[in-house]
Steps between C-alpha positions, in 0.01 A plus 500: 500500500800732453444574130260752363221351291337632189196718565167314461148598591445562872266206538765257368777657719275483801455128445869451437611679814242307704606165353878550534487625860252220591727241339806618701292481819349160440834347383662610820752734322350778701433358852266642765628837616679572173462865393336548156670761287353845557231618260733750339751221441239273335368793293854562360562133459186425306478835323145553606293749708502504878122421490564169320754389761275610788208306356707180464636530858146569622379175347777311671402654833148382456625149421683503829847465335648838600438762768557867475667684786475882522826670420677164469364354177351164406612163641425139435239401753551221750260217437208473744456182691189299391354195667445185292137399488467138607202277454314326785626153447337176621769317698350167407555582132856617572581159652326294237676700230830353631361151450469437877194383703347781713374479848371753755562435872300726737664599823226713665168663426306742720199727460526810716427863546769695319792589727686831465763331284231335291336830437831650392577214266161521327408862569183398674260698721444418864273200579602320183538121497762295319607145431870445574666204332859375503650205322748370253493423137693186398677411172526128504614435859696823534360822658458751218345805666365599845172697503360735769167639380216718621163503327242768565157348576334814388632442150486115505240384755526142349850465646353460846367154410818388319746292696791522258618153609469319170737511203387843390683792648333821598646694198363245251164501679475879488591516135212259426250684723564876479588718202768758602531836331827626634813359669812626671827303533781591740822297461777473743794278615506380860686255720272213595383508867506167686128426457500564127833323457349192668198509272721529192760246622783746469749625759392813692645811346489360146439773235133497391294689247177644643206620299232696688180535292177675548202470268184713467161476333397853425608692816459203734795295618476128444815344644856574607757227482864455590668237278851388604717307257851355562722741305660225287178346391306785349542772236283797408494583127319810375469568123462860395551735211653845479270777607353711222470877484 
């Protein structure tokens, strides 16, 4: 971009400036924080009007590729962090997809008035009632995932009569019973506490992957679940495409 170019109509030059600057940013030649040449430098370089350069840079600002700083110039923008959108998977299908027999082993189930911690997990009002279920999903004979789940009885009253002691886990049952309209996943890495480690047949302190998920139907919470996987037995894969202007 050091050579002067032949003069062409402003519309063509606008597109050329935009494309060339964008290419240098997306290729990594100009990394985040790199200062873009000043407008008067680009004007001289391309042999065009200041208005043409300003319009091209303005388009790049709107695309989120550059940012303008008063009295300092234009700089390549730092990319913004975005969360991958994950599906609500049926753990039974995850296990069977590996060619292994699936089993659900319930540890405990209670129906109770929502405690303070329950209300926080499910964002419930006072006097709410919940079903609390814990258990382990098995892949073959090996523990695959530990589950700690709350179900709002206001959203799913049928859950009060379900024992969850067969071979269908609470998540599978809920997917069959209740259509959800929104979900939230929070993903973290933790060291397994003794109780969870025992359920997963791993040493205490082993690195684990934890997915905390809440689902809604309209504005009503359905369930909140904490799924703990041994870190060396599970991967999360999110497919995505570049964001568009």
